[in-house]
Steps between C-alpha positions, in 0.01 A plus 500: 500500500341426836641443847396182682250704703344633181503156343321365806232769476446425127472126542339460841793290618710572803866597453597188696302276261651668193848441641412136584374433150806664354737304720323163494350484151676769293170650389658841458858620485485866597761753403686686771530873563849646557431470873404133464120521525279269291335657195216337300396579146153454342589147384587397855174646628311301238677177604413561864137559406497175305671308775245622753210406275630146446572444870154620600354264240662207682838458330804418708736799493779284351270383222372849432852642483611223263200555273564875488872448429436255216213693352269200532226703661309758300451864579330434829357837583446586867155529645357848525701697752354718770633796691858481616592229251306224674276260310129577487382144574124442550403478865368142472814370333760334723861532400607168645736210446391278210352167619759291316770664710344392831755223558790740443343755732460239775858387457629859530301560821637173646856606416437827677374328815794257496744791468333670795512184710872474429555860610657556158443875469690525173280233339185661643593828336594327175164326481319826572699655216398208278137556592535866416654417165197287405306806399348830613380534856141441396591165346687351793360649823187286536637181345858487625601759754208484746468120466869479597426710808197284587708185456741629763219523751366158412844343537546665840157379618588144398828513686708490180644845545655673799339830606828685443527364148141600427558849629821544300342389172188710562725801566668435162158507329418820686820664371414405143147639533631821663740545208211446256297760688776755466550411133131558428551873522524787741228681691208619289282803543156487652341309789641150540383149564610381843604132519592297807398249765287543812632496855675176590529373141856445375465287186558787263642348179159490330419859595838622376456305175162670452661838565757426227232392250284805575796735465593341166147587383572866567329536835638721778565240772619555853600174664459505881624145565402248764336531843339842446263597783170676425630830635787492250264440212304809606815707525621387156166589344505844665856568389464378140129558422494142371188399311532121536632266767599142416523270802668163464319222693725195480371278784172465685663670799548813287127550441411652833774771499432565129129557567592716801718715276217521244256618765744764627560629149130508413421692818766764437524500117174365354593606146810280488453173315611181673616182328591170664741265326665169590397141552299574817337825382137530614222517244315833474137527614255362242306823504705806418466727801690797629831380622519183290834394358654342191651152502785478256583189289749254645752542220721803551493615138121473480462688830723782373295528183177526697647789699631662183153480348359701794741789463499812710210733435548869587163502675655271763752764604459643845570851613 
């Protein structure tokens, strides 16, 4: 028998998602320990594996759960699983929302914006829970969660959403991402990846989502947050012996402070790799020269996989 934490490690699902699938779709019915904690047997683990595989292949969770319950789906074996119970998906493969579900995705994002505009915090949280129940983090972050955040900004820019409503709903997304970051595991040994935004930049949902995805791939991630001046990047590198810095560049105004941070890091720590991510991230020099950087893919999951493919090399360690 396995606790929910052990079940999460074996399936690559978060404890929150396992509970959501249990409550909403009845995929598993765990036993309880004398103290009331959930316990999962091998059959439950197999059902969770199968549910994850079907959802990642484009099934609606409700349809997948129904097919599993009725036995109308065969022995759908999970993809090969990597370290820490997470799926070893090829780098070039996107785990995204199936095209035929685009209309449903759009409707869900619109409902979220409408709930935010109405200052309905309970409905905002309920829709975020619904998004989380759609599948593993890798399935929903680029196609549902971050588009919902972007839709808030668009609605505010068009005058359809009050600034206070936009801030409240964005804060709710932040809380969900922060919970996902904690659920992805505790601190790991070895030099970390530092993730954050340059000085003056405050649009941090994408950077935090990347930090979650990278941590779920087994990387040691230290998230510094928004508005981090160059001097603080240098101090964090010194204190942690980080081997890679990931700077989020969300708007064109973020480029100058991001490049300034890169120059400061290269001057003081030339062996530290630098990666820029985000919609306004600058392209690296065409010729690879000393001090060039990496531009990460726009999709959070793809960016995390690129970083995971680099991995820390002992030769990078500094005395």
